C-alpha positions as CSV (number, residue, x, y, z in Angstrom):
1,X,88.2,122.4,89.3
2,X,89.5,119.5,91.4
3,X,92.0,116.8,90.4
4,X,91.9,113.5,92.4
5,X,94.4,110.8,92.0
6,X,93.8,107.2,93.3
7,X,96.7,104.8,93.3
8,X,96.7,101.0,93.1
9,X,96.0,100.4,96.8
10,X,92.8,102.4,96.5
11,X,91.4,100.2,93.7
12,X,92.8,96.8,94.8
13,X,89.4,95.0,95.1
14,X,85.6,95.5,94.9
15,X,85.3,97.1,98.3
16,X,88.0,99.6,97.5
17,X,86.2,100.7,94.4
18,X,83.0,101.1,96.4
19,X,85.0,103.3,98.8
20,X,86.1,105.5,96.0
21,X,82.5,106.2,95.1
22,X,81.8,107.2,98.7
23,X,84.7,109.6,98.6
24,X,83.5,111.2,95.4
25,X,80.0,111.5,96.8
26,X,81.4,113.1,99.9
27,X,83.6,115.5,98.1
28,X,81.3,116.3,95.2
29,X,81.6,115.3,91.6
30,X,81.2,118.5,89.5
31,X,84.3,119.9,87.9
32,X,86.3,116.9,89.0
33,X,88.9,114.9,87.1
34,X,89.9,111.6,88.6
35,X,93.2,109.9,87.7
36,X,93.4,106.2,88.5
37,X,96.4,103.8,88.5
38,X,96.3,100.1,87.7
39,X,94.6,98.0,90.4
40,X,96.4,96.7,93.4
41,X,99.7,95.0,92.4
42,X,98.7,94.8,88.7
43,X,101.6,96.9,87.5
44,X,103.9,94.3,89.0
45,X,101.8,91.5,87.4
46,X,102.0,93.1,84.0
47,X,105.8,93.5,84.4
48,X,106.1,89.8,85.1
49,X,104.1,89.1,81.9
50,X,106.3,91.5,79.9
51,X,109.4,89.7,81.1
52,X,107.9,86.3,80.2
53,X,106.8,87.6,76.8
54,X,110.2,89.3,76.0
55,X,112.1,86.2,77.1
56,X,109.8,83.8,75.4
57,X,109.0,82.1,78.6
58,X,106.5,79.3,78.8
59,X,105.1,81.1,81.9
60,X,103.4,83.9,79.8
61,X,100.0,82.1,79.6
62,X,100.0,81.7,83.3
63,X,100.9,85.4,83.9
64,X,98.2,86.5,81.5
65,X,95.6,84.2,83.1
66,X,96.4,85.7,86.5
67,X,95.8,89.2,85.2
68,X,92.5,88.2,83.5
69,X,91.3,86.3,86.6
70,X,92.1,89.2,88.9
71,X,90.0,91.6,86.9
72,X,87.2,89.1,86.2
73,X,86.8,88.4,90.0
74,X,86.4,92.1,90.8
75,X,83.9,92.6,87.9
76,X,81.8,89.6,89.2
77,X,81.7,91.3,92.6
78,X,80.4,94.6,91.3
79,X,78.3,93.9,88.2
80,X,75.5,91.8,86.8
81,X,76.2,89.3,84.1
82,X,74.4,91.3,81.4
83,X,76.4,94.6,82.2
84,X,78.4,96.0,79.3
85,X,81.6,96.1,81.3
86,X,82.2,92.4,80.6
87,X,82.4,93.2,76.8
88,X,84.5,96.3,77.4
89,X,87.1,94.3,79.4
90,X,87.1,91.5,76.8
91,X,87.8,94.1,74.1
92,X,90.8,95.4,76.0
93,X,92.2,91.9,76.7
94,X,91.7,91.1,73.0
95,X,93.8,94.2,72.1
96,X,96.5,93.0,74.5
97,X,96.5,89.5,72.9
98,X,96.6,91.1,69.4
99,X,99.7,93.1,70.3
100,X,101.5,90.0,71.8
101,X,100.7,88.0,68.6
102,X,101.7,90.6,66.1
103,X,104.5,92.6,67.7
104,X,107.9,92.3,65.9
105,X,109.9,94.9,67.9
106,X,112.8,93.7,70.0
107,X,113.1,97.0,71.9
108,X,112.3,96.2,75.5
109,X,111.3,99.7,76.6
110,X,108.9,100.0,73.6
111,X,107.4,96.6,74.3
112,X,107.1,97.5,78.0
113,X,105.0,100.6,77.4
114,X,102.7,99.0,74.8
115,X,101.8,96.2,77.4
116,X,101.9,98.0,80.8
117,X,99.3,100.5,79.7
118,X,96.5,97.9,79.9
119,X,96.7,97.9,83.7
120,X,95.4,101.5,83.7
121,X,93.0,101.0,80.9
122,X,91.4,98.1,82.7
123,X,91.1,99.7,86.1
124,X,89.6,103.0,84.8
125,X,87.0,101.1,82.7
126,X,85.9,99.1,85.8
127,X,85.7,102.2,88.0
128,X,83.9,104.3,85.4
129,X,81.4,101.5,84.7
130,X,80.7,101.1,88.4
131,X,80.2,104.8,89.0
132,X,77.7,104.8,86.1
133,X,75.9,101.8,87.5
134,X,75.2,103.5,90.9
135,X,74.1,106.7,89.2
136,X,77.3,108.8,89.1
137,X,77.4,109.8,85.5
138,X,81.0,110.3,84.2
139,X,83.1,110.7,81.1
140,X,85.8,108.0,80.6
141,X,88.5,109.0,78.3
142,X,91.8,107.6,77.0
143,X,94.6,109.8,78.4
144,X,96.8,108.9,75.4
145,X,94.6,111.2,73.3
146,X,95.4,114.2,75.6
147,X,99.0,113.9,77.0
148,X,101.6,113.9,74.3
149,X,105.2,113.1,74.8
150,X,108.5,112.3,73.0
151,X,109.4,108.7,72.3
152,X,111.7,108.1,75.3
153,X,109.8,104.9,76.3
154,X,109.4,104.3,80.0
155,X,110.5,107.8,80.9
156,X,108.8,110.1,78.3
157,X,109.1,113.8,78.4
158,X,105.8,115.8,78.0
159,X,105.2,118.0,75.0
160,X,103.6,120.8,77.0
161,X,102.5,122.9,74.0
162,X,100.6,120.1,72.3
163,X,99.2,118.7,75.6
164,X,98.0,122.1,76.7
165,X,96.3,122.8,73.4
166,X,94.5,119.4,73.3
167,X,93.3,119.6,76.9
168,X,92.2,123.2,76.6
169,X,90.3,122.6,73.4
170,X,88.9,119.2,73.9
171,X,88.1,118.3,77.5
172,X,84.8,119.3,79.1
173,X,86.1,120.0,82.7
174,X,82.6,120.6,84.1
175,X,81.9,116.9,84.2
176,X,83.1,114.1,86.3
177,X,86.0,112.8,84.2
178,X,87.8,109.5,84.7
179,X,91.1,108.8,83.1
180,X,94.4,106.9,83.5
181,X,97.6,107.9,85.2
182,X,101.2,107.0,84.1
183,X,100.5,106.6,80.4
184,X,100.6,108.9,77.4
185,X,101.3,108.7,73.7
186,X,103.9,110.1,71.2
187,X,103.2,111.7,67.8
188,X,102.9,108.3,66.1
189,X,100.2,107.2,68.6
190,X,102.4,104.6,70.3
191,X,101.9,104.4,74.0
192,X,104.6,106.0,76.3
193,X,104.9,106.1,80.0
194,X,105.9,108.9,82.4
195,X,108.1,106.8,84.7
196,X,107.2,104.6,87.6
197,X,104.7,106.2,89.9
198,X,103.9,108.6,87.1
199,X,100.2,108.8,87.9
200,X,100.9,111.6,90.4
201,X,102.6,113.4,87.5
202,X,99.5,112.9,85.3
203,X,97.4,114.7,87.9
204,X,99.9,117.5,88.0
205,X,99.8,117.9,84.2
206,X,96.0,118.1,84.1
207,X,96.0,120.5,87.0
208,X,98.4,122.8,85.2
209,X,96.6,122.7,81.9
210,X,93.2,123.2,83.5
211,X,94.2,125.8,86.1
212,X,92.8,123.6,88.7
213,X,92.1,124.8,92.3
214,X,93.8,121.8,93.8
215,X,95.2,118.3,93.4
216,X,94.5,115.6,96.0
217,X,96.4,112.3,96.1
218,X,94.5,109.7,98.0
219,X,96.7,107.2,99.8
220,X,96.5,104.5,102.6
221,X,98.4,106.8,105.0
222,X,97.1,109.9,106.9
223,X,99.2,112.2,104.7
224,X,102.9,112.9,104.3
225,X,104.8,111.4,107.3
226,X,108.3,112.4,108.4
227,X,109.4,108.8,107.8
228,X,108.2,105.6,106.1
229,X,106.1,103.7,108.6
230,X,107.2,100.4,107.1
231,X,110.8,101.2,108.2
232,X,110.3,103.4,111.3
233,X,108.2,102.5,114.3
234,X,107.3,106.1,115.2
235,X,106.3,108.6,112.6
236,X,104.7,112.1,112.6
237,X,102.2,113.6,110.2
238,X,103.5,116.7,108.4
239,X,100.6,119.2,108.3
240,X,102.1,121.6,105.8
241,X,105.1,121.4,103.5
242,X,106.3,124.2,101.2
243,X,106.8,123.5,97.5
244,X,110.5,124.0,97.9
245,X,110.7,121.5,100.8
246,X,108.5,119.0,99.0
247,X,110.7,119.2,95.9
248,X,113.8,118.6,98.1
249,X,112.2,115.6,99.7
250,X,111.1,114.2,96.3
251,X,114.5,114.7,94.9
252,X,116.0,112.6,97.7
253,X,113.5,109.9,97.1
254,X,110.4,110.5,99.3
255,X,107.9,108.1,97.8
256,X,104.7,109.8,98.8
257,X,105.1,112.6,96.1
258,X,106.4,111.9,92.7
259,X,109.4,114.1,91.9
260,X,107.9,115.5,88.6
261,X,104.5,116.2,90.1
262,X,105.3,119.4,92.1
263,X,107.0,121.5,89.4
264,X,103.9,122.3,87.3
265,X,101.8,122.8,90.5
266,X,104.4,125.3,91.9
267,X,104.5,127.3,88.7
268,X,100.8,128.1,89.1
269,X,100.7,127.9,92.9
270,X,98.1,125.0,92.8
271,X,98.0,123.4,96.3
272,X,98.5,119.6,96.6
273,X,96.8,117.6,99.3
274,X,97.8,114.1,100.4
275,X,94.9,112.5,102.2
276,X,93.8,109.1,103.5
277,X,91.2,107.1,101.5
278,X,90.7,105.1,104.7
279,X,89.4,108.2,106.6
280,X,88.2,110.7,104.1
281,X,87.4,113.3,106.8
282,X,91.0,113.8,107.8
283,X,92.6,116.8,106.3
284,X,96.0,115.2,105.7
285,X,99.0,117.2,104.4
286,X,98.9,120.4,102.4
287,X,101.7,121.3,100.0
288,X,101.7,125.0,99.0
289,X,103.4,128.3,99.6
290,X,104.2,129.2,103.2
291,X,106.2,127.7,106.1
292,X,108.8,125.1,104.9
293,X,107.6,122.4,107.3
294,X,104.9,122.2,110.0
295,X,105.9,120.7,112.5
296,X,109.6,121.4,111.9
297,X,111.2,118.0,112.7
298,X,113.8,115.6,111.1
299,X,112.5,113.8,108.1
300,X,113.8,110.5,107.0
301,X,114.0,109.1,103.4
302,X,115.2,105.6,102.7
303,X,116.4,104.1,99.4
304,X,117.1,100.4,99.6
305,X,119.1,98.1,97.4
306,X,121.5,100.8,96.2
307,X,125.0,100.3,94.7
308,X,127.9,102.3,96.2
309,X,130.6,102.7,93.6
310,X,134.1,104.2,94.3
311,X,136.1,105.1,91.1
312,X,139.7,106.1,91.0
313,X,142.4,106.4,88.2
314,X,144.6,103.4,87.7
315,X,147.7,105.5,88.1
316,X,146.4,107.2,91.3
317,X,146.3,110.6,89.6
318,X,143.8,113.2,90.5
319,X,140.1,112.8,89.6
320,X,139.8,115.9,87.5
321,X,137.2,117.4,85.2
322,X,137.8,115.2,82.2
323,X,137.5,112.1,84.3
324,X,134.3,113.2,86.0
325,X,132.8,114.4,82.7
326,X,133.4,111.0,81.2
327,X,132.0,109.1,84.2
328,X,128.8,111.3,84.3
329,X,128.3,110.8,80.5
330,X,128.4,107.0,81.1
331,X,126.1,107.2,84.1
332,X,123.6,109.0,81.8
333,X,124.0,106.6,78.9
334,X,123.4,103.6,81.1
335,X,120.4,105.3,82.9
336,X,121.9,105.0,86.3
337,X,120.3,107.4,88.7
338,X,122.8,109.1,91.1
339,X,121.5,109.7,94.6
340,X,124.7,110.8,96.3
341,X,128.0,112.1,95.1
342,X,131.3,112.5,97.0
343,X,134.6,113.5,95.5
344,X,138.1,113.5,96.9
345,X,141.5,114.1,95.3
346,X,142.0,110.6,93.9
347,X,138.5,109.0,94.1
348,X,134.9,109.7,93.1
349,X,132.1,107.9,94.9
350,X,128.4,107.6,93.8
351,X,125.4,105.9,95.3
352,X,123.2,104.8,92.4
353,X,119.9,103.2,91.7
354,X,120.2,100.4,89.1
355,X,116.6,100.9,88.0
356,X,117.1,99.6,84.4
357,X,119.6,96.8,85.3
358,X,122.4,98.4,83.3
359,X,125.0,98.6,86.0
360,X,127.0,95.6,84.9
361,X,127.4,97.0,81.4
362,X,128.5,100.3,82.9
363,X,131.0,98.5,85.1
364,X,132.4,96.5,82.1
365,X,133.0,99.7,80.1
366,X,134.7,101.7,82.8
367,X,136.9,98.9,84.4
368,X,139.5,99.2,81.6
369,X,140.2,102.8,82.4
370,X,139.5,103.0,86.2
371,X,139.9,101.1,89.4
372,X,136.3,100.5,90.6
373,X,135.2,99.3,94.0
374,X,131.6,98.1,94.2
375,X,129.4,97.4,97.2
376,X,125.9,96.2,96.3
377,X,122.7,96.0,98.3
378,X,123.4,99.0,100.5
379,X,120.8,101.4,102.0
380,X,120.9,105.2,101.6
381,X,119.3,107.2,104.4
382,X,118.7,110.9,103.8
383,X,117.8,113.0,106.9
384,X,116.3,116.5,106.2
385,X,116.7,118.9,109.1
386,X,118.8,116.5,110.9
387,X,120.0,116.7,114.5
388,X,122.6,114.6,116.4
389,X,120.1,112.1,117.7
390,X,118.6,111.5,114.2
391,X,122.1,110.7,112.8
392,X,123.0,108.4,115.7
393,X,119.7,106.5,115.3
394,X,120.4,105.8,111.7
395,X,124.0,104.9,112.2
396,X,122.9,102.3,114.8
397,X,121.0,100.4,112.0
398,X,124.1,99.1,110.3
399,X,127.7,99.9,109.3
400,X,128.1,103.4,107.9
401,X,130.1,103.3,104.6
402,X,129.9,106.9,103.6
403,X,128.4,110.0,105.2
404,X,127.8,113.4,103.7
405,X,126.5,116.5,105.5
406,X,125.4,119.9,104.3
407,X,123.4,122.7,106.0
408,X,120.0,121.0,105.7
409,X,120.6,117.4,104.9
410,X,122.7,114.4,106.0
411,X,123.1,111.3,103.9
412,X,124.4,108.0,105.2
413,X,125.1,104.9,103.2
414,X,124.7,101.8,105.3
415,X,125.7,98.2,104.9
416,X,123.3,95.9,106.8
417,X,125.5,92.8,106.4
């Protein structure tokens, strides 16, 4: 059993979809489940439509037209006018319009999940139909009928017992199966999502429940590199990474592998491959048991547009357990992801990701009880297996505001202003 995951870049246009069919023909299609993301930048496009809808903007019609025109253009490049896919896509777009007209909920996260899912539903319908058109028979299914979660919209937690039972008893794994990443459903059949970039996690969930032999994530890079090529001029392919090392890298924010993906794979020792859809013959990177890192070199992880917050008591008293407990409780309540922590006698510093745009509310609540210093738009560089040269190279990129070092990892917060 093989699980393949294709992200948005691999289905961004008609030629990309043709390339996927060539990969499947090259790799073989029996006992294969394919997880597919929304096409190209469609997740971003749907997010813009969601914001326009939620804020009653007059731009909503324009945003929806862009989404429809994008998919229609790809369909015209791949299919004949009489092909059933035209009707399938119109049905999905009709369901989207139906929700927009009849929804009465004011909960943003709920509304987000009910709309964003159409990106994955549209992309998988197109890919499945094209595979069938060229003679690759496949089974398209709605992942929301298989992966069940709680109702924590935009970051739902998987109900593993229900999900395992449904997948084991319902899915015919011998076929070529096509389904969506990122989305799921709760016990009332409302759509939920697994967090941004959650398509990798979807692949991991199916691999665990089906006892798959492997998971392959197909990307536009040769594999896992020791640094982001968009930020660093020179990078090196990592041929092998242990589960432990990959989880550490994911924890610090490495974008190639989703943080949640590795845990179910590690529990059953299912290897994960990261390969290039540009050159399908390259072996890429293997994540499995064994040596921590091959080759063993410094690895750089960058998180941009962070907020560095320093908190101290108004009376300059020590920052003790009750202060820290309260602060962490508020960080959790406002969904602020902490990427670095540093504590001294009278101050507590955190570098956080304002993913849900709730920092200002957090700040307003804490400022009455604490002195707070805020520096926005800073970059956090994490260096795994650092050496002196690696640290100096990063510090030369800006003004270091905070540095933290342990045995394996150095973290540096930089201001580029």
